[in-house]
Steps between C-alpha positions, in 0.01 A plus 500: 500500500558315826847344523471148639856370493821620658753661262765258633335223300595677177865440585460125548498210256309192616717197567471262204512142623422355158249227413455200725679175426166344412427772244847472351472123466172535315633783282816316397354151491760369745437230758730669750675833554785550743496852642851637549375858510370538857789374718291217641641205694594217258421233762166639613395521865600268780278190521449595864359836390263329258380268775453794737278672243298183454451457873399864549265526201194390699543810719504744208169645623676632812697824509874447542706612797513872429848533642645181350625412848632148442683594180646820644625314807660231285667762280622686809661181637660427164640853461595566861266797546188565707154427355427871538769564237314301231198602292335284233372619165299376205828467314786745540306728263245575772777578747641758259154657486476504880834680523387758244160552664650533846796725413455692175296805410508783248839673492694195620756321289608136478835402348486178298732323253410506133410264347363302795194311622211702358288528820766721665414795276131408490439514875698822532302669224165382636590645840542841336879504548773526238720207393861612458672252270865398533632332182675165527866486397608181322178336620584579863336731753713814535481561875723807478257659256201400712658661806561823304133513405380493861374846605299636793190410296602134476269290716585153364786330316416170328745249359515128431780250543513284297369751252189434294529488199880508474584228756802683641550537874619765745805410709502525878791743509354740242162487672669587829660804337161597358339482845776721638452749215133543594613659824340521842152595379435249218175445311323167503717250313320210334728208411308255282658155540240297308775305322765484770442128562664429163817702561823304536731801517612525864526878458130540417348724765267350761277768647372310804815532717510874423156577641615544859744780411288668231150579627366634166591183306217279368585159349252340259488127427250263341375142480429541127846402375699259718187343653305475174186667635461778241137407447416556868669843539687498830769760568641639821694799624746504788569831673505666838178450701430874472499482120290184501250669730459790257462267201235303684291817520480502120456122463159360414363238740534137389739602221667156477250222447462183705639259237799723433591517868499124559683431173771754579545356849536147361742623232712678760527178701599290195864608482588202280275625219629854557862386460419270206357796312802715583748234383313440176477870415868568570613197299268568206577873502865408454413255218271738315740791531791292371306360205367836385844657528636211293260616229647850513227666704570749778346376826490730801649326808198410712434424866127441441292217355510663156755639258496810280639430152599756239393383154470834320268540203416128505306526826150486351585224250672289762216541745255392229712198407507390863125550536435276199694231687285551808747712699385845613767755599472867600552779252780713644354813344196465726721518810731779388760308299429511125694241304502262795310195617442417866498124542394316814728211594314175437577131530790348302257357242336837442828690499653258249198540269532878524870485410421283197250754369743787556778307325280437195422872472846638583719621210819298449772551587331606824590862566320823590373691198609853417306748708408234759774567751414450865331808635 
């Protein structure tokens, strides 16, 4: 019988986004559901971005600028790099695919943390290469272990800081030692900084200044989180012009649509909204972390716009109790952390409601149950 599908597909599990908010509202009979499961911006997009979309909508019948020239030039000015060092993607997910398509083939290996953002392993597998997983240690990326796993077959190393789904970050000094450990002939090194805008630790690594001295480094960022444009899918990579040139060979024409480009440009120029979002997330992350720890729960220190909370065997029941109150959080088991919940940082009103639900369902006196120690 003719085989129609690649064997690599047998090793993949489709990403499960869950039902839409509209379907959930109808199913549960709730007027409103607050989604704290997808790490979305609690303030929404900049009003300037919304207006830019409205003004551009009448030109939706025209193809967009295939190179995203205006947006790339604005990003280059903001980051202090050349426009030739920037490439746009339909979300950072597409950029990961471009890297895999351009660099990986059968017999190659890619070293990735585990658990981590699911598309890392997916794009590697689809390219016919082998993902080599490096386990986290105490919720943190073990750069020493990742360096030990690099072999002559390693074509790409992927890591994220802050980490998704743990929220921990990589420090500048340890990242510098990691770069040195890769030696004089390093593989491509993808540093996913989708959540870096929410980091307030001065030691959190910033990949952009390192690009000049490390020609195989690729830094990924996105407008989905800090800019609140998740629904428009705009990501970008910053790397040496030679790398960007190779990625452009694998990039589809017109990959970032017209409305997304103008919205991202307007969002980039609205620094006030950018900073307002950052301040709110940092303040509410501190509040939510403190309140949940007060209730005896173990919260992983986070530098992202979400927190990972260890709740043990009560994870499913607590998630269901929150959903009945109109608050949707992420099942930690679905992202590699059974017995945990990943909770997006929301507004004070939403966070306070979440704490109230958790408090009602938390055993008293509040303390971890036997067998529920922090993993």
